[in-house]
N, CA, C, O and the ligand as a Tripos MOL2 file, in Angstrom:
@<TRIPOS>MOLECULE
protein
  313   311    79     0     0
PROTEIN
NO_CHARGES

@<TRIPOS>ATOM
      1 N           0.8490   -1.1930    0.0000 N.3       1 MET1
      2 CA          0.0000    0.0000    0.0000 C.3       1 MET1
      3 C           0.8840    1.2430    0.0000 C.2       1 MET1
      4 O           1.7340    1.4170    0.8730 O.2       1 MET1
      5 N           0.6720    2.0880   -0.9800 N.am      2 SER2
      6 CA          1.5340    3.2620   -1.0890 C.3       2 SER2
      7 C           1.0620    4.3690   -0.1660 C.2       2 SER2
      8 O          -0.1320    4.5220    0.0880 O.2       2 SER2
      9 N           2.0070    5.1250    0.3250 N.am      3 LYS3
     10 CA          1.6810    6.2360    1.2110 C.3       3 LYS3
     11 C           1.5750    7.5130    0.3960 C.2       3 LYS3
     12 O           2.1410    7.6180   -0.6920 O.2       3 LYS3
     13 N           0.8530    8.4710    0.9270 N.am      4 PHE4
     14 CA          0.7870    9.7720    0.2870 C.3       4 PHE4
     15 C           0.8310   10.8500    1.3490 C.2       4 PHE4
     16 O           0.5110   10.6130    2.5140 O.2       4 PHE4
     17 N           1.2300   12.0300    0.9320 N.am      5 CYS5
     18 CA          1.3310   13.1430    1.8680 C.3       5 CYS5
     19 C          -0.0580   13.5670    2.3260 C.2       5 CYS5
     20 O          -0.9400   13.7960    1.4990 O.2       5 CYS5
     21 N          -0.2580   13.6720    3.6190 N.am      6 HIS6
     22 CA         -1.5740   14.0370    4.1590 C.3       6 HIS6
     23 C          -1.8730   15.5260    4.0170 C.2       6 HIS6
     24 O          -2.9520   15.9880    4.3890 O.2       6 HIS6
     25 N          -0.9220   16.2660    3.4840 N.am      7 SER7
     26 CA         -1.1430   17.6920    3.2800 C.3       7 SER7
     27 C          -1.4310   18.0160    1.8160 C.2       7 SER7
     28 O          -2.3890   18.7280    1.5150 O.2       7 SER7
     29 N          -0.6040   17.4960    0.9030 N.am      8 CYS8
     30 CA         -0.7590   17.8460   -0.5120 C.3       8 CYS8
     31 C          -1.1460   16.6650   -1.3920 C.2       8 CYS8
     32 O          -1.4930   16.8600   -2.5570 O.2       8 CYS8
     33 N          -1.0950   15.4470   -0.8640 N.am      9 GLY9
     34 CA         -1.5370   14.2880   -1.6200 C.3       9 GLY9
     35 C          -0.5100   13.6710   -2.5490 C.2       9 GLY9
     36 O          -0.8260   12.7250   -3.2710 O.2       9 GLY9
     37 N           0.7030   14.1790   -2.5490 N.am     10 ILE10
     38 CA          1.7330   13.6560   -3.4310 C.3      10 ILE10
     39 C           2.1580   12.2610   -2.9610 C.2      10 ILE10
     40 O           2.2500   12.0150   -1.7580 O.2      10 ILE10
     41 N           2.4180   11.3350   -3.9180 N.am     11 PRO11
     42 CA          2.8590    9.9990   -3.5010 C.3      11 PRO11
     43 C           4.2410   10.0470   -2.8380 C.2      11 PRO11
     44 O           5.1570   10.7020   -3.3360 O.2      11 PRO11
     45 N           4.3740    9.3590   -1.7330 N.am     12 LEU12
     46 CA          5.6520    9.3440   -1.0090 C.3      12 LEU12
     47 C           6.4420    8.1090   -1.4190 C.2      12 LEU12
     48 O           6.7380    7.2320   -0.6070 O.2      12 LEU12
     49 N           6.7710    8.0710   -2.7030 N.am     13 ASP13
     50 CA          7.4510    6.8870   -3.2320 C.3      13 ASP13
     51 C           8.9610    7.0930   -3.3590 C.2      13 ASP13
     52 O           9.6830    6.2090   -3.8200 O.2      13 ASP13
     53 N           9.4260    8.2730   -2.9420 N.am     14 GLY14
     54 CA         10.8540    8.5380   -3.0130 C.3      14 GLY14
     55 C          11.3150    8.9960   -4.3820 C.2      14 GLY14
     56 O          12.5060    9.2350   -4.5840 O.2      14 GLY14
     57 N          10.3820    9.1250   -5.3360 N.am     15 GLN15
     58 CA         10.7490    9.5680   -6.6800 C.3      15 GLN15
     59 C          10.4400   11.0520   -6.8490 C.2      15 GLN15
     60 O          11.3460   11.8670   -7.0200 O.2      15 GLN15
     61 N           9.1540   11.3950   -6.8000 N.am     16 ILE16
     62 CA          8.7660   12.8000   -6.8960 C.3      16 ILE16
     63 C           8.9730   13.4770   -5.5500 C.2      16 ILE16
     64 O           9.4780   14.5960   -5.4680 O.2      16 ILE16
     65 N           8.5790   12.7850   -4.5120 N.am     17 ALA17
     66 CA          8.6960   13.3390   -3.1670 C.3      17 ALA17
     67 C           9.0920   12.2340   -2.2070 C.2      17 ALA17
     68 O           8.8410   11.0520   -2.4430 O.2      17 ALA17
     69 N           9.7140   12.6510   -1.1240 N.am     18 LYS18
     70 CA         10.0330   11.6670   -0.0980 C.3      18 LYS18
     71 C           9.3970   12.0850    1.2280 C.2      18 LYS18
     72 O           9.0710   13.2520    1.4440 O.2      18 LYS18
     73 N           9.2340   11.1120    2.0930 N.am     19 GLU19
     74 CA          8.5930   11.3760    3.3680 C.3      19 GLU19
     75 C           9.5960   12.0490    4.3000 C.2      19 GLU19
     76 O          10.5870   11.4410    4.7020 O.2      19 GLU19
     77 N           9.3300   13.3090    4.6390 N.am     20 ALA20
     78 CA         10.2450   14.0560    5.5170 C.3      20 ALA20
     79 C           9.8790   13.8380    6.9750 C.2      20 ALA20
     80 O          10.7490   13.6770    7.8310 O.2      20 ALA20
     81 N           8.5870   13.8340    7.2440 N.am     21 VAL21
     82 CA          8.0570   13.5840    8.5730 C.3      21 VAL21
     83 C           6.9440   12.5640    8.3840 C.2      21 VAL21
     84 O           6.4460   12.3900    7.2720 O.2      21 VAL21
     85 N           6.5520   11.8930    9.4500 N.am     22 GLU22
     86 CA          5.4600   10.9220    9.3590 C.3      22 GLU22
     87 C           4.2680   11.5160    8.6070 C.2      22 GLU22
     88 O           3.6740   12.4940    9.0610 O.2      22 GLU22
     89 N           3.9180   10.9320    7.4660 N.am     23 ASP23
     90 CA          2.7600   11.2930    6.6440 C.3      23 ASP23
     91 C           2.8800   12.6180    5.8890 C.2      23 ASP23
     92 O           1.9100   13.0500    5.2670 O.2      23 ASP23
     93 N           4.0560   13.2810    5.9270 N.am     24 PHE24
     94 CA          4.1910   14.5280    5.1910 C.3      24 PHE24
     95 C           5.4360   14.5250    4.3060 C.2      24 PHE24
     96 O           6.4790   13.9870    4.6760 O.2      24 PHE24
     97 N           5.3020   15.1420    3.1250 N.am     25 CYS25
     98 CA          6.4020   15.1400    2.1670 C.3      25 CYS25
     99 C           7.3910   16.2730    2.4370 C.2      25 CYS25
    100 O           7.1410   17.1590    3.2540 O.2      25 CYS25
    101 N           8.4970   16.2220    1.7430 N.am     26 ASN26
    102 CA          9.5390   17.2340    1.9320 C.3      26 ASN26
    103 C           9.1140   18.6200    1.4420 C.2      26 ASN26
    104 O           9.7250   19.6180    1.8220 O.2      26 ASN26
    105 N           8.0720   18.6960    0.6010 N.am     27 TYR27
    106 CA          7.5970   20.0000    0.1230 C.3      27 TYR27
    107 C           6.7240   20.7090    1.1570 C.2      27 TYR27
    108 O           6.6230   21.9360    1.1680 O.2      27 TYR27
    109 N           6.1050   19.9240    2.0120 N.am     28 CYS28
    110 CA          5.0980   20.4940    2.9160 C.3      28 CYS28
    111 C           5.6370   20.8470    4.2960 C.2      28 CYS28
    112 O           4.9200   21.4240    5.1130 O.2      28 CYS28
    113 N           6.8790   20.5100    4.5580 N.am     29 VAL29
    114 CA          7.4610   20.8600    5.8540 C.3      29 VAL29
    115 C           8.6440   21.7970    5.6490 C.2      29 VAL29
    116 O           9.3010   21.7710    4.6090 O.2      29 VAL29
    117 N           8.9010   22.6130    6.6450 N.am     30 ASN30
    118 CA         10.0470   23.5230    6.5770 C.3      30 ASN30
    119 C          11.3140   22.8250    7.0670 C.2      30 ASN30
    120 O          11.3230   21.6170    7.3050 O.2      30 ASN30
    121 N          12.3670   23.6000    7.2090 N.am     31 GLU31
    122 CA         13.6640   23.0040    7.5800 C.3      31 GLU31
    123 C          13.6700   22.4520    9.0060 C.2      31 GLU31
    124 O          14.5470   21.6730    9.3770 O.2      31 GLU31
    125 N          12.6750   22.8700    9.8010 N.am     32 LYS32
    126 CA         12.5400   22.3100   11.1510 C.3      32 LYS32
    127 C          11.6000   21.1170   11.1840 C.2      32 LYS32
    128 O          11.2290   20.6330   12.2530 O.2      32 LYS32
    129 N          11.2150   20.6430    9.9890 N.am     33 ASN33
    130 CA         10.2840   19.5310    9.8680 C.3      33 ASN33
    131 C           8.9150   19.8380   10.4710 C.2      33 ASN33
    132 O           8.2340   18.9560   10.9940 O.2      33 ASN33
    133 N           8.5300   21.1170   10.3840 N.am     34 GLU34
    134 CA          7.1930   21.5140   10.8220 C.3      34 GLU34
    135 C           6.3350   21.7420    9.5860 C.2      34 GLU34
    136 O           6.8130   22.2260    8.5610 O.2      34 GLU34
    137 N           5.0580   21.3860    9.7010 N.am     35 LEU35
    138 CA          4.1420   21.5790    8.5840 C.3      35 LEU35
    139 C           4.0190   23.0690    8.2550 C.2      35 LEU35
    140 O           3.8130   23.8950    9.1440 O.2      35 LEU35
    141 N           4.1480   23.3990    6.9700 N.am     36 LYS36
    142 CA          4.0530   24.7920    6.5410 C.3      36 LYS36
    143 C           2.6160   25.2950    6.6810 C.2      36 LYS36
    144 O           1.6930   24.4890    6.8000 O.2      36 LYS36
    145 N           2.4120   26.6220    6.6680 N.am     37 PRO37
    146 CA          1.0510   27.1660    6.7720 C.3      37 PRO37
    147 C           0.1940   26.7300    5.5810 C.2      37 PRO37
    148 O           0.6990   26.5020    4.4820 O.2      37 PRO37
    149 N          -1.0970   26.6220    5.8220 N.am     38 ARG38
    150 CA         -2.0220   26.1920    4.7780 C.3      38 ARG38
    151 C          -1.9180   27.0720    3.5360 C.2      38 ARG38
    152 O          -1.9740   26.5750    2.4120 O.2      38 ARG38
    153 N          -1.7650   28.3870    3.7420 N.am     39 SER39
    154 CA         -1.7090   29.3070    2.6050 C.3      39 SER39
    155 C          -0.5220   28.9850    1.6910 C.2      39 SER39
    156 O          -0.6090   29.1090    0.4690 O.2      39 SER39
    157 N           0.5660   28.5780    2.3010 N.am     40 GLU40
    158 CA          1.7600   28.2490    1.5180 C.3      40 GLU40
    159 C           1.5680   26.9500    0.7380 C.2      40 GLU40
    160 O           1.9580   26.8530   -0.4260 O.2      40 GLU40
    161 N           0.9710   25.9630    1.3840 N.am     41 ILE41
    162 CA          0.6660   24.7020    0.7160 C.3      41 ILE41
    163 C          -0.2990   24.9590   -0.4400 C.2      41 ILE41
    164 O          -0.1620   24.3890   -1.5230 O.2      41 ILE41
    165 N          -1.2820   25.8340   -0.1850 N.am     42 GLN42
    166 CA         -2.2930   26.1400   -1.1990 C.3      42 GLN42
    167 C          -1.6530   26.7360   -2.4500 C.2      42 GLN42
    168 O          -2.0380   26.3860   -3.5660 O.2      42 GLN42
    169 N          -0.6850   27.6270   -2.2780 N.am     43 MET43
    170 CA          0.0190   28.2100   -3.4160 C.3      43 MET43
    171 C           0.7490   27.1380   -4.2200 C.2      43 MET43
    172 O           0.7280   27.1370   -5.4500 O.2      43 MET43
    173 N           1.3890   26.2320   -3.4960 N.am     44 GLY44
    174 CA          2.1170   25.1520   -4.1520 C.3      44 GLY44
    175 C           1.1970   24.2430   -4.9440 C.2      44 GLY44
    176 O           1.5080   23.8540   -6.0700 O.2      44 GLY44
    177 N           0.0510   23.9020   -4.3430 N.am     45 VAL45
    178 CA         -0.9170   23.0420   -5.0140 C.3      45 VAL45
    179 C          -1.4820   23.7530   -6.2470 C.2      45 VAL45
    180 O          -1.6880   23.1270   -7.2860 O.2      45 VAL45
    181 N          -1.7310   25.0570   -6.1290 N.am     46 ALA46
    182 CA         -2.2410   25.8360   -7.2610 C.3      46 ALA46
    183 C          -1.2600   25.7790   -8.4320 C.2      46 ALA46
    184 O          -1.6670   25.6100   -9.5810 O.2      46 ALA46
    185 N           0.0210   25.9200   -8.1390 N.am     47 GLU47
    186 CA          1.0490   25.8340   -9.1800 C.3      47 GLU47
    187 C           1.0610   24.4560   -9.8280 C.2      47 GLU47
    188 O           1.2020   24.3190  -11.0440 O.2      47 GLU47
    189 N           0.9080   23.4390   -8.9810 N.am     48 TRP48
    190 CA          0.9090   22.0700   -9.4720 C.3      48 TRP48
    191 C          -0.3200   21.8190  -10.3680 C.2      48 TRP48
    192 O          -0.2030   21.1900  -11.4200 O.2      48 TRP48
    193 N          -1.4840   22.3070   -9.9520 N.am     49 LEU49
    194 CA         -2.7000   22.1470  -10.7650 C.3      49 LEU49
    195 C          -2.5330   22.8340  -12.1250 C.2      49 LEU49
    196 O          -3.0230   22.3420  -13.1420 O.2      49 LEU49
    197 N          -1.8410   23.9660  -12.1300 N.am     50 LYS50
    198 CA         -1.5650   24.6670  -13.3920 C.3      50 LYS50
    199 C          -0.7360   23.8060  -14.3270 C.2      50 LYS50
    200 O          -1.0040   23.7490  -15.5270 O.2      50 LYS50
    201 N           0.2710   23.1370  -13.7800 N.am     51 THR51
    202 CA          1.1660   22.3550  -14.6290 C.3      51 THR51
    203 C           0.4860   21.1180  -15.1960 C.2      51 THR51
    204 O           0.8420   20.6650  -16.2840 O.2      51 THR51
    205 N          -0.5050   20.5530  -14.4640 N.am     52 ILE52
    206 CA         -1.1810   19.3720  -15.0080 C.3      52 ILE52
    207 C          -2.3890   19.7470  -15.8440 C.2      52 ILE52
    208 O          -2.9790   18.8810  -16.4900 O.2      52 ILE52
    209 N          -2.7740   21.0280  -15.8490 N.am     53 ASN53
    210 CA         -3.8780   21.4970  -16.6940 C.3      53 ASN53
    211 C          -3.4260   22.6870  -17.5390 C.2      53 ASN53
    212 O          -3.9970   23.7720  -17.4290 O.2      53 ASN53
    213 N          -2.4020   22.4970  -18.3860 N.am     54 PRO54
    214 CA         -1.8320   23.6470  -19.1120 C.3      54 PRO54
    215 C          -2.8170   24.2870  -20.0810 C.2      54 PRO54
    216 O          -2.6800   25.4660  -20.4070 O.2      54 PRO54
    217 N          -3.8130   23.5270  -20.5490 N.am     55 SER55
    218 CA         -4.7490   24.0790  -21.5300 C.3      55 SER55
    219 C          -5.8380   24.9060  -20.8710 C.2      55 SER55
    220 O          -6.5140   25.6900  -21.5370 O.2      55 SER55
    221 N          -6.0110   24.7360  -19.5650 N.am     56 ASN56
    222 CA         -7.0490   25.4520  -18.8420 C.3      56 ASN56
    223 C          -6.4890   26.7820  -18.3230 C.2      56 ASN56
    224 O          -5.9120   26.8530  -17.2370 O.2      56 ASN56
    225 N          -6.6750   27.8180  -19.1220 N.am     57 THR57
    226 CA         -6.0620   29.0980  -18.7710 C.3      57 THR57
    227 C          -6.9980   29.9920  -17.9640 C.2      57 THR57
    228 O          -6.5560   30.9700  -17.3620 O.2      57 THR57
    229 N          -8.2940   29.6600  -17.9490 N.am     58 ASP58
    230 CA         -9.2330   30.5230  -17.2400 C.3      58 ASP58
    231 C          -9.6020   29.9790  -15.8610 C.2      58 ASP58
    232 O         -10.4820   30.5130  -15.1850 O.2      58 ASP58
    233 N          -8.9190   28.9110  -15.4540 N.am     59 GLY59
    234 CA         -9.2510   28.3130  -14.1670 C.3      59 GLY59
    235 C          -8.7590   29.1430  -13.0000 C.2      59 GLY59
    236 O          -7.6880   29.7480  -13.0490 O.2      59 GLY59
    237 N          -9.5490   29.1600  -11.9690 N.am     60 ASP60
    238 CA         -9.1090   29.8190  -10.7420 C.3      60 ASP60
    239 C          -8.3910   28.7700   -9.8920 C.2      60 ASP60
    240 O          -9.0060   28.0730   -9.0850 O.2      60 ASP60
    241 N          -7.0960   28.6780  -10.0910 N.am     61 PHE61
    242 CA         -6.3440   27.5870   -9.4780 C.3      61 PHE61
    243 C          -6.2040   27.7450   -7.9650 C.2      61 PHE61
    244 O          -6.1050   26.7540   -7.2420 O.2      61 PHE61
    245 N          -6.1980   28.9700   -7.4950 N.am     62 ILE62
    246 CA         -6.1290   29.1780   -6.0470 C.3      62 ILE62
    247 C          -7.3780   28.6120   -5.3810 C.2      62 ILE62
    248 O          -7.3050   27.9550   -4.3420 O.2      62 ILE62
    249 N          -8.5260   28.8810   -6.0040 N.am     63 LYS63
    250 CA         -9.7930   28.3780   -5.4750 C.3      63 LYS63
    251 C          -9.8450   26.8520   -5.5610 C.2      63 LYS63
    252 O         -10.2990   26.1790   -4.6360 O.2      63 LYS63
    253 N          -9.3720   26.3240   -6.6890 N.am     64 ARG64
    254 CA         -9.3570   24.8680   -6.8400 C.3      64 ARG64
    255 C          -8.4460   24.2210   -5.8060 C.2      64 ARG64
    256 O          -8.7560   23.1680   -5.2480 O.2      64 ARG64
    257 N          -7.3220   24.8730   -5.5660 N.am     65 ALA65
    258 CA         -6.3900   24.3540   -4.5640 C.3      65 ALA65
    259 C          -7.0540   24.3320   -3.1960 C.2      65 ALA65
    260 O          -6.8210   23.4280   -2.3940 O.2      65 ALA65
    261 N          -7.8850   25.3410   -2.9380 N.am     66 ASP66
    262 CA         -8.6170   25.4000   -1.6800 C.3      66 ASP66
    263 C          -9.5400   24.1930   -1.5420 C.2      66 ASP66
    264 O          -9.5760   23.5510   -0.4930 O.2      66 ASP66
    265 N         -10.2910   23.8830   -2.6090 N.am     67 TYR67
    266 CA        -11.1700   22.7070   -2.5740 C.3      67 TYR67
    267 C         -10.3620   21.4300   -2.4100 C.2      67 TYR67
    268 O         -10.7260   20.5270   -1.6580 O.2      67 TYR67
    269 N          -9.2530   21.3850   -3.1400 N.am     68 TYR68
    270 CA         -8.3910   20.2010   -3.1050 C.3      68 TYR68
    271 C          -7.9100   19.9330   -1.6760 C.2      68 TYR68
    272 O          -7.9310   18.7960   -1.2040 O.2      68 TYR68
    273 N          -7.4790   20.9920   -1.0010 N.am     69 LEU69
    274 CA         -6.9510   20.8290    0.3520 C.3      69 LEU69
    275 C          -8.0220   20.3680    1.3340 C.2      69 LEU69
    276 O          -7.7200   19.7190    2.3360 O.2      69 LEU69
    277 N          -9.2670   20.7050    1.0410 N.am     70 LYS70
    278 CA        -10.3500   20.2860    1.9300 C.3      70 LYS70
    279 C         -10.5390   18.7730    1.9250 C.2      70 LYS70
    280 O         -11.1860   18.2240    2.8170 O.2      70 LYS70
    281 N          -9.9750   18.0990    0.9240 N.am     71 SER71
    282 CA        -10.0640   16.6400    0.8790 C.3      71 SER71
    283 C          -8.8390   15.9890    1.5090 C.2      71 SER71
    284 O          -8.7440   14.7630    1.5650 O.2      71 SER71
    285 N          -7.9180   16.7930    1.9760 N.am     72 MET72
    286 CA         -6.6920   16.2570    2.5690 C.3      72 MET72
    287 C          -6.8310   16.1100    4.0850 C.2      72 MET72
    288 O          -7.3540   17.0020    4.7530 O.2      72 MET72
    289 N          -6.3620   14.9840    4.6240 N.am     73 PRO73
    290 CA         -6.4990   14.7440    6.0760 C.3      73 PRO73
    291 C          -5.9320   15.8830    6.9420 C.2      73 PRO73
    292 O          -6.4780   16.1840    8.0040 O.2      73 PRO73
    293 N          -4.8510   16.5060    6.4930 N.am     74 ALA74
    294 CA         -4.2270   17.5320    7.3250 C.3      74 ALA74
    295 C          -5.0580   18.8060    7.4110 C.2      74 ALA74
    296 O          -4.9200   19.5740    8.3640 O.2      74 ALA74
    297 N          -5.9240   19.0380    6.4170 N.am     75 TRP75
    298 CA         -6.6640   20.3060    6.3460 C.3      75 TRP75
    299 C          -8.1810   20.1070    6.3640 C.2      75 TRP75
    300 O          -8.9350   21.0710    6.2350 O.2      75 TRP75
    301 N          -8.6180   18.8840    6.5210 N.am     76 ALA76
    302 CA        -10.0280   18.5560    6.3540 C.3      76 ALA76
    303 C         -10.9360   19.2380    7.3740 C.2      76 ALA76
    304 O         -12.1290   19.4010    7.1200 O.2      76 ALA76
    305 N         -10.3990   19.6340    8.5070 N.am     77 GLU77
    306 CA        -11.2630   20.1710    9.5610 C.3      77 GLU77
    307 C         -11.7680   21.5670    9.2620 C.2      77 GLU77
    308 O         -12.6700   22.0620    9.9370 O.2      77 GLU77
    309 N         -11.1910   22.2090    8.2480 N.am     78 GLU78
    310 CA        -11.5990   23.5910    7.9560 C.3      78 GLU78
    311 C         -12.8660   23.6170    7.1220 C.2      78 GLU78
    312 O         -13.3580   24.6920    6.7800 O.2      78 GLU78
    313 ZN          3.0400   17.3260    0.8190 Zn       79 ZN79
@<TRIPOS>BOND
     1     1     2 1
     2     2     3 1
     3     3     4 2
     4     3     5 am
     5     5     6 1
     6     6     7 1
     7     7     8 2
     8     7     9 am
     9     9    10 1
    10    10    11 1
    11    11    12 2
    12    11    13 am
    13    13    14 1
    14    14    15 1
    15    15    16 2
    16    15    17 am
    17    17    18 1
    18    18    19 1
    19    19    20 2
    20    19    21 am
    21    21    22 1
    22    22    23 1
    23    23    24 2
    24    23    25 am
    25    25    26 1
    26    26    27 1
    27    27    28 2
    28    27    29 am
    29    29    30 1
    30    30    31 1
    31    31    32 2
    32    31    33 am
    33    33    34 1
    34    34    35 1
    35    35    36 2
    36    35    37 am
    37    37    38 1
    38    38    39 1
    39    39    40 2
    40    39    41 am
    41    41    42 1
    42    42    43 1
    43    43    44 2
    44    43    45 am
    45    45    46 1
    46    46    47 1
    47    47    48 2
    48    47    49 am
    49    49    50 1
    50    50    51 1
    51    51    52 2
    52    51    53 am
    53    53    54 1
    54    54    55 1
    55    55    56 2
    56    55    57 am
    57    57    58 1
    58    58    59 1
    59    59    60 2
    60    59    61 am
    61    61    62 1
    62    62    63 1
    63    63    64 2
    64    63    65 am
    65    65    66 1
    66    66    67 1
    67    67    68 2
    68    67    69 am
    69    69    70 1
    70    70    71 1
    71    71    72 2
    72    71    73 am
    73    73    74 1
    74    74    75 1
    75    75    76 2
    76    75    77 am
    77    77    78 1
    78    78    79 1
    79    79    80 2
    80    79    81 am
    81    81    82 1
    82    82    83 1
    83    83    84 2
    84    83    85 am
    85    85    86 1
    86    86    87 1
    87    87    88 2
    88    87    89 am
    89    89    90 1
    90    90    91 1
    91    91    92 2
    92    91    93 am
    93    93    94 1
    94    94    95 1
    95    95    96 2
    96    95    97 am
    97    97    98 1
    98    98    99 1
    99    99   100 2
   100    99   101 am
   101   101   102 1
   102   102   103 1
   103   103   104 2
   104   103   105 am
   105   105   106 1
   106   106   107 1
   107   107   108 2
   108   107   109 am
   109   109   110 1
   110   110   111 1
   111   111   112 2
   112   111   113 am
   113   113   114 1
   114   114   115 1
   115   115   116 2
   116   115   117 am
   117   117   118 1
   118   118   119 1
   119   119   120 2
   120   119   121 am
   121   121   122 1
   122   122   123 1
   123   123   124 2
   124   123   125 am
   125   125   126 1
   126   126   127 1
   127   127   128 2
   128   127   129 am
   129   129   130 1
   130   130   131 1
   131   131   132 2
   132   131   133 am
   133   133   134 1
   134   134   135 1
   135   135   136 2
   136   135   137 am
   137   137   138 1
   138   138   139 1
   139   139   140 2
   140   139   141 am
   141   141   142 1
   142   142   143 1
   143   143   144 2
   144   143   145 am
   145   145   146 1
   146   146   147 1
   147   147   148 2
   148   147   149 am
   149   149   150 1
   150   150   151 1
   151   151   152 2
   152   151   153 am
   153   153   154 1
   154   154   155 1
   155   155   156 2
   156   155   157 am
   157   157   158 1
   158   158   159 1
   159   159   160 2
   160   159   161 am
   161   161   162 1
   162   162   163 1
   163   163   164 2
   164   163   165 am
   165   165   166 1
   166   166   167 1
   167   167   168 2
   168   167   169 am
   169   169   170 1
   170   170   171 1
   171   171   172 2
   172   171   173 am
   173   173   174 1
   174   174   175 1
   175   175   176 2
   176   175   177 am
   177   177   178 1
   178   178   179 1
   179   179   180 2
   180   179   181 am
   181   181   182 1
   182   182   183 1
   183   183   184 2
   184   183   185 am
   185   185   186 1
   186   186   187 1
   187   187   188 2
   188   187   189 am
   189   189   190 1
   190   190   191 1
   191   191   192 2
   192   191   193 am
   193   193   194 1
   194   194   195 1
   195   195   196 2
   196   195   197 am
   197   197   198 1
   198   198   199 1
   199   199   200 2
   200   199   201 am
   201   201   202 1
   202   202   203 1
   203   203   204 2
   204   203   205 am
   205   205   206 1
   206   206   207 1
   207   207   208 2
   208   207   209 am
   209   209   210 1
   210   210   211 1
   211   211   212 2
   212   211   213 am
   213   213   214 1
   214   214   215 1
   215   215   216 2
   216   215   217 am
   217   217   218 1
   218   218   219 1
   219   219   220 2
   220   219   221 am
   221   221   222 1
   222   222   223 1
   223   223   224 2
   224   223   225 am
   225   225   226 1
   226   226   227 1
   227   227   228 2
   228   227   229 am
   229   229   230 1
   230   230   231 1
   231   231   232 2
   232   231   233 am
   233   233   234 1
   234   234   235 1
   235   235   236 2
   236   235   237 am
   237   237   238 1
   238   238   239 1
   239   239   240 2
   240   239   241 am
   241   241   242 1
   242   242   243 1
   243   243   244 2
   244   243   245 am
   245   245   246 1
   246   246   247 1
   247   247   248 2
   248   247   249 am
   249   249   250 1
   250   250   251 1
   251   251   252 2
   252   251   253 am
   253   253   254 1
   254   254   255 1
   255   255   256 2
   256   255   257 am
   257   257   258 1
   258   258   259 1
   259   259   260 2
   260   259   261 am
   261   261   262 1
   262   262   263 1
   263   263   264 2
   264   263   265 am
   265   265   266 1
   266   266   267 1
   267   267   268 2
   268   267   269 am
   269   269   270 1
   270   270   271 1
   271   271   272 2
   272   271   273 am
   273   273   274 1
   274   274   275 1
   275   275   276 2
   276   275   277 am
   277   277   278 1
   278   278   279 1
   279   279   280 2
   280   279   281 am
   281   281   282 1
   282   282   283 1
   283   283   284 2
   284   283   285 am
   285   285   286 1
   286   286   287 1
   287   287   288 2
   288   287   289 am
   289   289   290 1
   290   290   291 1
   291   291   292 2
   292   291   293 am
   293   293   294 1
   294   294   295 1
   295   295   296 2
   296   295   297 am
   297   297   298 1
   298   298   299 1
   299   299   300 2
   300   299   301 am
   301   301   302 1
   302   302   303 1
   303   303   304 2
   304   303   305 am
   305   305   306 1
   306   306   307 1
   307   307   308 2
   308   307   309 am
   309   309   310 1
   310   310   311 1
   311   311   312 2
@<TRIPOS>SUBSTRUCTURE
     1 MET1         2 RESIDUE 1 A MET
     2 SER2         6 RESIDUE 1 A SER
     3 LYS3        10 RESIDUE 1 A LYS
     4 PHE4        14 RESIDUE 1 A PHE
     5 CYS5        18 RESIDUE 1 A CYS
     6 HIS6        22 RESIDUE 1 A HIS
     7 SER7        26 RESIDUE 1 A SER
     8 CYS8        30 RESIDUE 1 A CYS
     9 GLY9        34 RESIDUE 1 A GLY
    10 ILE10       38 RESIDUE 1 A ILE
    11 PRO11       42 RESIDUE 1 A PRO
    12 LEU12       46 RESIDUE 1 A LEU
    13 ASP13       50 RESIDUE 1 A ASP
    14 GLY14       54 RESIDUE 1 A GLY
    15 GLN15       58 RESIDUE 1 A GLN
    16 ILE16       62 RESIDUE 1 A ILE
    17 ALA17       66 RESIDUE 1 A ALA
    18 LYS18       70 RESIDUE 1 A LYS
    19 GLU19       74 RESIDUE 1 A GLU
    20 ALA20       78 RESIDUE 1 A ALA
    21 VAL21       82 RESIDUE 1 A VAL
    22 GLU22       86 RESIDUE 1 A GLU
    23 ASP23       90 RESIDUE 1 A ASP
    24 PHE24       94 RESIDUE 1 A PHE
    25 CYS25       98 RESIDUE 1 A CYS
    26 ASN26      102 RESIDUE 1 A ASN
    27 TYR27      106 RESIDUE 1 A TYR
    28 CYS28      110 RESIDUE 1 A CYS
    29 VAL29      114 RESIDUE 1 A VAL
    30 ASN30      118 RESIDUE 1 A ASN
    31 GLU31      122 RESIDUE 1 A GLU
    32 LYS32      126 RESIDUE 1 A LYS
    33 ASN33      130 RESIDUE 1 A ASN
    34 GLU34      134 RESIDUE 1 A GLU
    35 LEU35      138 RESIDUE 1 A LEU
    36 LYS36      142 RESIDUE 1 A LYS
    37 PRO37      146 RESIDUE 1 A PRO
    38 ARG38      150 RESIDUE 1 A ARG
    39 SER39      154 RESIDUE 1 A SER
    40 GLU40      158 RESIDUE 1 A GLU
    41 ILE41      162 RESIDUE 1 A ILE
    42 GLN42      166 RESIDUE 1 A GLN
    43 MET43      170 RESIDUE 1 A MET
    44 GLY44      174 RESIDUE 1 A GLY
    45 VAL45      178 RESIDUE 1 A VAL
    46 ALA46      182 RESIDUE 1 A ALA
    47 GLU47      186 RESIDUE 1 A GLU
    48 TRP48      190 RESIDUE 1 A TRP
    49 LEU49      194 RESIDUE 1 A LEU
    50 LYS50      198 RESIDUE 1 A LYS
    51 THR51      202 RESIDUE 1 A THR
    52 ILE52      206 RESIDUE 1 A ILE
    53 ASN53      210 RESIDUE 1 A ASN
    54 PRO54      214 RESIDUE 1 A PRO
    55 SER55      218 RESIDUE 1 A SER
    56 ASN56      222 RESIDUE 1 A ASN
    57 THR57      226 RESIDUE 1 A THR
    58 ASP58      230 RESIDUE 1 A ASP
    59 GLY59      234 RESIDUE 1 A GLY
    60 ASP60      238 RESIDUE 1 A ASP
    61 PHE61      242 RESIDUE 1 A PHE
    62 ILE62      246 RESIDUE 1 A ILE
    63 LYS63      250 RESIDUE 1 A LYS
    64 ARG64      254 RESIDUE 1 A ARG
    65 ALA65      258 RESIDUE 1 A ALA
    66 ASP66      262 RESIDUE 1 A ASP
    67 TYR67      266 RESIDUE 1 A TYR
    68 TYR68      270 RESIDUE 1 A TYR
    69 LEU69      274 RESIDUE 1 A LEU
    70 LYS70      278 RESIDUE 1 A LYS
    71 SER71      282 RESIDUE 1 A SER
    72 MET72      286 RESIDUE 1 A MET
    73 PRO73      290 RESIDUE 1 A PRO
    74 ALA74      294 RESIDUE 1 A ALA
    75 TRP75      298 RESIDUE 1 A TRP
    76 ALA76      302 RESIDUE 1 A ALA
    77 GLU77      306 RESIDUE 1 A GLU
    78 GLU78      310 RESIDUE 1 A GLU
    79 ZN79       313 GROUP 0 **** ****
């Protein structure tokens, strides 16, 4: 069973991302291994959504990232 980051959903397979802290990838934690603020994760996810949807130029990626994060265990309570 593959693991994924509970903040951004990236697979923790050691290829794209590696597990820096239990259940979180190296992109989602700072140098102290603390989870970054939601706003920062949201920006990163928005950028990622842009790269996988290059033809969708009118999308509100920040808003989509917000919805996306609501499905993540780390941010689901909001
Ligand atoms: Zn992550």
